[in-house]
Structures are given as C-alpha cells and as structure tokens.
C-alpha positions in Angstrom: 25.1 51.2 24.7 24.8 49.4 21.5 21.2 50.5 21.2 22.3 54.1 21.8 25.1 53.8 19.2 22.5 52.4 16.7 20.2 55.3 17.2 23.0 57.8 16.8 23.8 56.0 13.5 20.2 56.1 12.3 19.7 59.7 13.4 22.8 60.9 11.7 22.0 58.9 8.6 18.6 60.7 8.4 20.1 64.1 9.1 22.6 63.7 6.2 20.0 62.1 3.9 17.7 65.1 4.3 20.4 67.7 4.7 22.5 66.7 1.7 19.3 65.9 0.0 18.1 69.5 0.1 21.5 70.5 -1.3 21.1 68.0 -4.2 17.5 69.1 -4.8 18.3 72.8 -5.1 21.6 72.3 -7.0 21.4 69.4 -9.4 20.2 69.8 -13.0 16.7 68.9 -13.9 15.6 68.8 -10.3 12.2 70.3 -9.7 13.7 72.3 -6.8 16.8 73.6 -8.7 17.6 77.2 -7.9 15.4 77.3 -4.8 18.2 79.1 -3.0 20.0 79.5 0.3 16.9 80.0 2.5 15.5 76.6 1.4 18.9 75.0 2.1 19.0 76.6 5.6 15.4 75.5 6.3 16.1 72.0 4.9 19.1 71.5 7.2 17.2 72.8 10.2 14.3 70.3 9.6 16.9 67.6 8.9 18.3 68.1 12.3 14.8 68.2 13.8 13.9 64.8 12.3 17.2 63.2 13.4 16.6 64.5 16.9 13.1 63.2 17.0 14.3 59.7 16.0 17.4 59.4 18.2 16.6 61.7 21.1 14.6 59.4 23.3 17.3 56.7 23.1 20.7 58.3 22.6 20.1 62.0 23.4 20.6 62.7 19.6 24.0 64.3 19.5 24.3 63.4 15.8 27.6 65.4 15.7 31.1 64.5 17.1 31.4 68.2 18.1 28.3 68.0 20.3 29.5 64.8 21.9 32.8 66.4 22.7 31.3 69.6 24.0 28.9 67.8 26.3 31.6 65.5 27.6 33.9 68.5 28.2 31.1 70.2 30.1 30.7 67.2 32.3 27.3 66.3 30.9 28.2 63.2 29.0 30.6 60.3 29.9 33.9 60.4 28.1 33.9 56.6 27.8 30.9 56.9 25.5 32.3 59.5 23.1 34.3 57.1 20.8 31.3 54.9 20.2 29.0 57.8 19.6 31.5 59.4 17.1 32.0 56.1 15.3 28.2 55.7 14.9 27.8 59.2 13.7 30.5 58.9 11.1 29.1 55.7 9.7 25.6 57.2 9.7 26.8 60.2 7.8 28.5 58.0 5.2 25.4 55.9 4.6 23.2 58.9 4.5 25.3 60.5 1.7 25.3 57.2 -0.2 21.5 57.2 -0.1 21.4 60.8 -1.5 23.5 59.5 -4.4 21.1 56.6 -5.0 18.1 58.8 -4.8 19.4 61.5 -7.2 21.6 59.3 -9.4 19.8 60.4 -12.6 20.3 64.1 -11.7 24.0 63.5 -10.8 24.4 62.1 -14.3 22.6 65.2 -15.7 25.0 67.5 -13.8 28.2 65.6 -14.8 29.6 68.7 -16.4 29.6 70.7 -13.1 31.9 68.8 -10.7 32.0 71.6 -8.1 28.2 71.5 -7.9 28.3 67.8 -7.4 30.9 68.0 -4.6 28.8 70.7 -2.9 25.9 68.3 -2.5 28.1 66.0 -0.3 30.3 68.3 1.7 31.3 72.0 2.3 33.8 74.1 0.4 34.6 77.7 1.1 33.1 80.6 -0.9 36.5 82.3 -0.7 39.6 80.1 -0.2 41.3 81.4 3.0 41.9 78.3 5.2 42.8 80.4 8.3 39.7 82.5 8.2 37.6 79.5 7.0 38.8 77.6 10.1 37.9 80.6 12.3 34.4 80.8 10.8 33.8 77.1 11.7 35.1 77.6 15.2 32.9 80.6 15.9 29.7 79.1 14.4 30.2 75.7 16.1 31.1 77.4 19.4 27.8 79.2 19.2 25.9 76.0 18.3 27.2 74.0 21.2 27.0 76.8 23.7 23.3 77.3 22.8 22.6 73.6 23.1 24.2 73.7 26.6 22.4 76.9 27.5 19.0 75.5 26.5 19.2 73.1 29.4 19.9 75.6 32.1 17.5 76.6 34.9 17.4 80.1 33.5 15.6 78.7 30.4 12.9 76.9 32.5 9.2 77.5 32.4 6.3 76.4 34.4 3.6 74.0 33.2 1.1 73.6 36.1 3.1 72.3 39.1 6.0 71.0 36.9 9.0 72.9 35.6 10.5 72.1 32.2 13.5 73.6 30.4 13.5 74.9 26.9 16.0 72.1 26.2 13.3 69.6 27.2 11.4 70.5 24.0 14.3 68.9 22.2 14.1 69.2 18.5 12.4 72.5 18.0 14.9 75.0 19.6 17.9 73.2 18.0 16.1 73.4 14.7 15.8 77.2 15.1 19.5 77.4 16.1 20.6 75.5 12.9 18.4 77.7 10.7 19.7 80.9 12.3 23.3 79.8 12.0 22.8 78.8 8.3 21.1 82.1 7.4 23.5 84.3 9.4 26.9 82.6 9.4 26.7 80.1 6.6 27.8 82.3 3.7 31.6 81.8 4.1 32.1 78.1 4.5 28.6 76.5 4.2 28.5 76.0 8.0 29.6 72.4 8.3 29.4 72.6 12.1 29.7 68.8 12.2 32.5 66.4 11.1 30.0 63.6 10.5 28.1 65.9 8.2 31.2 66.8 6.2 34.0 64.2 6.4 31.8 61.1 6.0 29.9 62.5 2.9 33.3 63.6 1.6 34.5 60.0 1.8 31.3 58.9 0.1 32.0 61.3 -2.7 35.5 59.9 -3.0 34.4 56.3 -3.4 31.0 56.5 -5.2 31.1 56.0 -9.0 29.8 59.5 -9.8 30.1 60.6 -13.4 32.2 63.7 -14.0 33.2 64.2 -10.4 36.3 66.2 -9.3 38.7 65.5 -6.4 37.0 65.5 -3.0 38.6 68.7 -1.7 41.0 67.0 0.7 43.2 70.0 1.0 40.2 71.7 2.7 38.8 68.7 4.6 40.6 69.5 7.8 38.8 72.8 8.3 35.2 71.4 8.8 36.6 68.7 11.1 39.1 70.7 13.3 37.1 73.9 13.3 33.9 72.4 14.9 35.9 70.3 17.4 37.8 73.4 18.6 34.6 75.4 18.7 32.9 72.8 20.8 35.8 72.8 23.3 35.6 76.5 23.5 31.8 76.4 24.0 32.1 73.9 26.9 34.7 76.2 28.6 32.5 79.2 28.2 29.5 77.3 29.6 31.5 76.1 32.7 32.8 79.7 33.2 29.4 81.4 32.9 26.9 78.9 34.2 
C-alpha cells in the first residue's frame, strides 16, 4: 500500500505541476505563453491528467483525486480502507506540485506582483461570478459527470474486440480520461474554473497561503469550501447513478 500511496503522490504532484503550470504560463507577465487563452488551459489540464495517469496508473490505478477515490469506493470498486491513505497522498502531492510551479515561475510571479488575483488563479480556482450556491452546484454537476464517465468507461458496454481478447475503453486508461477533462474544461469550466478535485484546489491554495509570493492577496478561504465539497458531493451522486443504471 505504501508503494500505491507513493505513486498517487507522484502522479498528483505531476498533475498539479503541469496543470497549474499551464495556468501560470498563460497568465503571468513576461511569460512567452501569456494570453494563450482558455483552450490552451483546457488542453494543458487534460494532458496534465494524462501524464499523471501514465505515471501512477500501473501501480495505484491513478485516482489522483479524492473525489475519484470516494466515487470508486462508493460504487464498490475500491476498498474504503484505502481511501484515507490515497486522499492523504493526493493532498501532499498537490501541495508539492504547486510549490514546484512557484519555483519554476518565480521570476514571473515577481513580475506579476501588481496583479494578486492573477497570481491566486495560477494556484487554485475562484468563480467568475461570486454566487456560492450556484458555484457549488456547478462543481457538483461537473464532477458528477467526470466520475460517472470514469465509471462508465469500464463497463462491458464500452468493450471492443482485439483478436480473441476483449478490452474496455477504460483499459486504454489515460486517453479517454484526458478527453473527458478537456471536454469538461471547454464546456463547463467557465463559471468556476472546473476544480473537480480537492487535491488540485485546496492543496495549491495552502501552498499559496504559505509561500513568500510578492504582492499576493488572501488565499480566497471564503470560497475554498466550494471546490472541496462540490466535487465530493458530485462523486457520491455519480456512484449512486452508476449503481442505479449499470
């Protein structure tokens, strides 16, 4: 189990390093990618998930997200006893990944010190329009769809034949989940920034709070419950729908 926890940590670290990294690259002043836009961010996050899955998948199953661990356990596809260790590893990995983004882009953070909201946005999500109830609902719906699709990818209905052997779409691992993340970002990311993952949001938010970033604002703690509770509720709903339908 310790090896599985380690790979969850490493996979989540890489996910946040590349995911928050694309936010930093497209947002911070004097970055060569500044202004590249939302499509690049959605693609970057999709590929970040893909790389994390490729690293951790063979060992831990590459949940990389407390909401995914919860959803799989609630659907009876993952032991509840392993959930706390997975979640702890994911949270530590997310924190370390965010710290590495700061180290990598430190000069650019210094150049952006007059735009504290932009700096915060490279670590964690904040809503486009402040409406906590609706923001929460958006995170519930988007994460419910994410976890439901992950569960659905492994069903017999998504199987295909390769010679004498059958394989599910879920067996392809990284690629279909990458497509799901990109689709969610492009279609449902405009309201809250599609956190979908407490380890992607709360851990980097903690990193923002403790790192010595010039010109930073508060870490948005009044909103921080939304990208934690929303994904967890969405994952629980997804598992219930999966058990009902499949």
